[in-house]
C-alpha positions as a Markdown table, in Angstrom:
| # | Residue | x | y | z |
|---|---|---|---|---|
| 1 | Unk | 112.5 | 140.1 | 125.7 |
| 2 | Unk | 112.3 | 140.2 | 129.5 |
| 3 | Unk | 114.5 | 138.6 | 131.6 |
| 4 | Unk | 111.6 | 135.8 | 133.1 |
| 5 | Unk | 111.4 | 135.2 | 129.1 |
| 6 | Unk | 115.3 | 134.5 | 128.8 |
| 7 | Unk | 115.3 | 132.6 | 131.8 |
| 8 | Unk | 112.2 | 130.7 | 130.2 |
| 9 | Unk | 113.8 | 130.3 | 127.3 |
| 10 | Unk | 117.5 | 129.2 | 128.6 |
| 11 | Unk | 115.5 | 126.3 | 131.0 |
| 12 | Unk | 113.8 | 124.7 | 128.0 |
| 13 | Unk | 116.8 | 124.9 | 126.2 |
| 14 | Unk | 118.8 | 123.3 | 129.0 |
| 15 | Unk | 116.2 | 120.5 | 129.6 |
| 16 | Unk | 116.4 | 119.8 | 126.1 |
| 17 | Unk | 120.1 | 119.7 | 126.2 |
| 18 | Unk | 120.7 | 117.3 | 129.5 |
| 19 | Unk | 118.1 | 114.6 | 127.7 |
| 20 | Unk | 119.9 | 115.0 | 124.6 |
| 21 | Unk | 123.3 | 114.0 | 126.1 |
| 22 | Unk | 121.5 | 111.5 | 128.5 |
| 23 | Unk | 120.2 | 109.8 | 125.4 |
| 24 | Unk | 123.6 | 109.8 | 123.7 |
| 25 | Unk | 125.4 | 108.4 | 126.6 |
| 26 | Unk | 122.7 | 105.5 | 126.9 |
| 27 | Unk | 123.1 | 104.5 | 123.3 |
| 28 | Unk | 127.2 | 104.9 | 124.1 |
| 29 | Unk | 127.2 | 102.9 | 127.5 |
| 30 | Unk | 128.4 | 105.4 | 128.5 |
| 31 | Unk | 128.3 | 106.9 | 132.3 |
| 32 | Unk | 129.7 | 110.4 | 131.8 |
| 33 | Unk | 130.8 | 113.0 | 129.5 |
| 34 | Unk | 134.5 | 111.8 | 129.7 |
| 35 | Unk | 133.8 | 108.5 | 128.4 |
| 36 | Unk | 131.3 | 109.3 | 125.6 |
| 37 | Unk | 134.1 | 112.2 | 124.2 |
| 38 | Unk | 136.7 | 109.4 | 124.5 |
| 39 | Unk | 134.8 | 106.9 | 123.0 |
| 40 | Unk | 132.7 | 109.8 | 120.1 |
| 41 | Unk | 134.1 | 111.3 | 116.7 |
| 42 | Unk | 131.0 | 114.2 | 117.7 |
| 43 | Unk | 132.8 | 115.3 | 120.7 |
| 44 | Unk | 130.5 | 117.3 | 123.2 |
| 45 | Unk | 131.3 | 120.6 | 124.5 |
| 46 | Unk | 131.7 | 121.1 | 128.4 |
| 47 | Unk | 129.5 | 123.9 | 129.6 |
| 48 | Unk | 130.0 | 126.4 | 132.7 |
| 49 | Unk | 126.6 | 128.1 | 133.3 |
| 50 | Unk | 127.2 | 131.6 | 135.3 |
| 51 | Unk | 124.0 | 132.6 | 137.4 |
| 52 | Unk | 124.6 | 135.8 | 139.2 |
| 53 | Unk | 123.0 | 137.0 | 142.5 |
| 54 | Unk | 121.0 | 133.6 | 142.2 |
| 55 | Unk | 118.9 | 134.8 | 144.8 |
| 56 | Unk | 117.4 | 137.1 | 142.5 |
| 57 | Unk | 116.5 | 134.4 | 140.5 |
| 58 | Unk | 115.4 | 131.9 | 143.2 |
| 59 | Unk | 113.0 | 135.0 | 144.6 |
| 60 | Unk | 111.7 | 136.1 | 141.5 |
| 61 | Unk | 111.1 | 132.3 | 139.7 |
| 62 | Unk | 110.6 | 129.9 | 142.7 |
| 63 | Unk | 109.4 | 127.4 | 140.3 |
| 64 | Unk | 112.7 | 126.9 | 138.7 |
| 65 | Unk | 114.5 | 126.5 | 142.0 |
| 66 | Unk | 113.6 | 122.3 | 141.8 |
| 67 | Unk | 114.7 | 122.2 | 138.4 |
| 68 | Unk | 118.0 | 124.1 | 139.4 |
| 69 | Unk | 118.6 | 121.2 | 142.0 |
| 70 | Unk | 118.4 | 118.2 | 139.4 |
| 71 | Unk | 120.5 | 120.4 | 136.8 |
| 72 | Unk | 123.5 | 120.5 | 139.4 |
| 73 | Unk | 122.9 | 117.2 | 140.8 |
| 74 | Unk | 123.1 | 115.8 | 137.1 |
| 75 | Unk | 125.1 | 118.1 | 135.4 |
| 76 | Unk | 128.5 | 117.4 | 136.4 |
| 77 | Unk | 128.2 | 113.7 | 134.4 |
| 78 | Unk | 126.7 | 115.4 | 131.4 |
| 79 | Unk | 129.6 | 117.9 | 131.4 |
| 80 | Unk | 127.2 | 121.1 | 132.5 |
| 81 | Unk | 128.4 | 122.7 | 135.8 |
| 82 | Unk | 126.6 | 125.8 | 137.2 |
| 83 | Unk | 128.2 | 129.0 | 138.9 |
| 84 | Unk | 125.9 | 130.7 | 141.7 |
| 85 | Unk | 126.9 | 134.2 | 142.9 |
| 86 | Unk | 124.8 | 134.8 | 145.9 |
| 87 | Unk | 125.6 | 137.1 | 148.8 |
| 88 | Unk | 124.7 | 135.6 | 151.6 |
| 89 | Unk | 125.1 | 131.8 | 152.5 |
| 90 | Unk | 121.4 | 131.3 | 152.9 |
| 91 | Unk | 120.3 | 132.8 | 149.4 |
| 92 | Unk | 121.6 | 128.5 | 148.2 |
| 93 | Unk | 119.1 | 125.6 | 150.3 |
| 94 | Unk | 121.7 | 123.3 | 151.5 |
| 95 | Unk | 120.3 | 120.8 | 149.2 |
| 96 | Unk | 121.2 | 122.9 | 146.2 |
| 97 | Unk | 124.5 | 123.4 | 147.7 |
| 98 | Unk | 125.5 | 119.8 | 148.0 |
| 99 | Unk | 125.2 | 119.0 | 144.5 |
| 100 | Unk | 127.8 | 122.4 | 143.9 |
| 101 | Unk | 131.4 | 120.6 | 145.1 |
| 102 | Unk | 133.3 | 123.5 | 143.9 |
| 103 | Unk | 133.3 | 125.8 | 146.6 |
| 104 | Unk | 134.7 | 129.8 | 147.0 |
| 105 | Unk | 133.8 | 132.7 | 149.6 |
| 106 | Unk | 135.3 | 135.8 | 149.8 |
| 107 | Unk | 135.4 | 138.3 | 153.4 |
| 108 | Unk | 131.8 | 137.6 | 154.9 |
| 109 | Unk | 131.1 | 140.1 | 158.0 |
| 110 | Unk | 129.5 | 137.3 | 159.7 |
| 111 | Unk | 132.0 | 134.6 | 159.3 |
| 112 | Unk | 129.3 | 132.1 | 160.9 |
| 113 | Unk | 128.3 | 132.1 | 157.0 |
| 114 | Unk | 131.7 | 130.4 | 156.1 |
| 115 | Unk | 130.8 | 126.9 | 158.1 |
| 116 | Unk | 127.4 | 126.6 | 155.9 |
| 117 | Unk | 128.6 | 127.3 | 152.7 |
| 118 | Unk | 131.9 | 125.2 | 153.3 |
| 119 | Unk | 129.4 | 122.0 | 155.3 |
| 120 | Unk | 131.7 | 122.3 | 158.7 |
| 121 | Unk | 135.0 | 121.8 | 156.4 |
| 122 | Unk | 137.0 | 123.0 | 159.1 |
| 123 | Unk | 136.5 | 126.3 | 160.8 |
| 124 | Unk | 138.4 | 128.8 | 158.7 |
| 125 | Unk | 138.0 | 132.1 | 157.8 |
| 126 | Unk | 139.0 | 134.4 | 155.4 |
| 127 | Unk | 140.6 | 137.7 | 156.2 |
| 128 | Unk | 139.3 | 141.3 | 155.3 |
| 129 | Unk | 142.1 | 141.6 | 152.7 |
| 130 | Unk | 141.4 | 142.4 | 149.4 |
| 131 | Unk | 140.8 | 139.2 | 146.7 |
| 132 | Unk | 141.3 | 136.9 | 150.1 |
| 133 | Unk | 139.0 | 133.5 | 149.7 |
| 134 | Unk | 138.6 | 130.7 | 150.6 |
| 135 | Unk | 138.4 | 128.1 | 147.8 |
| 136 | Unk | 137.4 | 124.1 | 148.6 |
| 137 | Unk | 137.8 | 121.7 | 146.0 |
| 138 | Unk | 139.0 | 118.4 | 147.0 |
| 139 | Unk | 140.6 | 120.6 | 150.1 |
| 140 | Unk | 140.0 | 123.7 | 152.2 |
| 141 | Unk | 142.7 | 126.2 | 151.1 |
| 142 | Unk | 143.3 | 130.1 | 151.2 |
| 143 | Unk | 143.6 | 131.8 | 148.0 |
| 144 | Unk | 144.1 | 135.2 | 146.5 |
| 145 | Unk | 142.5 | 135.5 | 143.5 |
| 146 | Unk | 144.1 | 138.7 | 143.0 |
| 147 | Unk | 146.9 | 141.1 | 143.5 |
| 148 | Unk | 145.7 | 144.1 | 146.2 |
| 149 | Unk | 148.5 | 146.4 | 144.8 |
| 150 | Unk | 150.6 | 147.5 | 141.7 |
| 151 | Unk | 153.6 | 146.2 | 140.6 |
| 152 | Unk | 156.4 | 146.7 | 137.5 |
| 153 | Unk | 157.8 | 143.6 | 137.6 |
| 154 | Unk | 156.3 | 139.9 | 138.2 |
| 155 | Unk | 159.3 | 139.3 | 140.6 |
| 156 | Unk | 158.0 | 142.6 | 142.3 |
| 157 | Unk | 154.7 | 141.5 | 142.9 |
| 158 | Unk | 156.1 | 137.8 | 144.4 |
| 159 | Unk | 158.7 | 140.1 | 146.5 |
| 160 | Unk | 155.6 | 142.0 | 148.0 |
| 161 | Unk | 153.3 | 138.9 | 148.6 |
| 162 | Unk | 155.8 | 137.2 | 150.5 |
| 163 | Unk | 156.2 | 140.3 | 152.2 |
| 164 | Unk | 152.8 | 140.5 | 152.9 |
């Protein structure tokens, strides 16, 4: 099965599952998965759907871009979140980006792209340090994804982090 057919099959499954969840919520009279699971014996799972190199999907299957916008907008309340990776800020249209509440960006040569990714939330950038990134959930903060050095113990790692 080629990649396009796999994506089409996945899109069909996702549409059906989202509709099934909406119907279940409507029957229970609840607006989201958190309340549904609190009131139901049959709990629904949360899904994290990862699409690596989203701009390739966007270029190859332009007809799905509007679906992704709708899925991202409706998905959070249904317990479905998307993690989309792109190599440049304009790899995701603004109306899709606005439906992605959690954002992460590593160092980029064009520092102005941070402004686009984080919707103007402060004019911060990331230093060119391996593993350093900006993460926005409720607030924008600098995070270290992995340690850029080896250490023999947790204590040694913490000491090196404090020095660096």
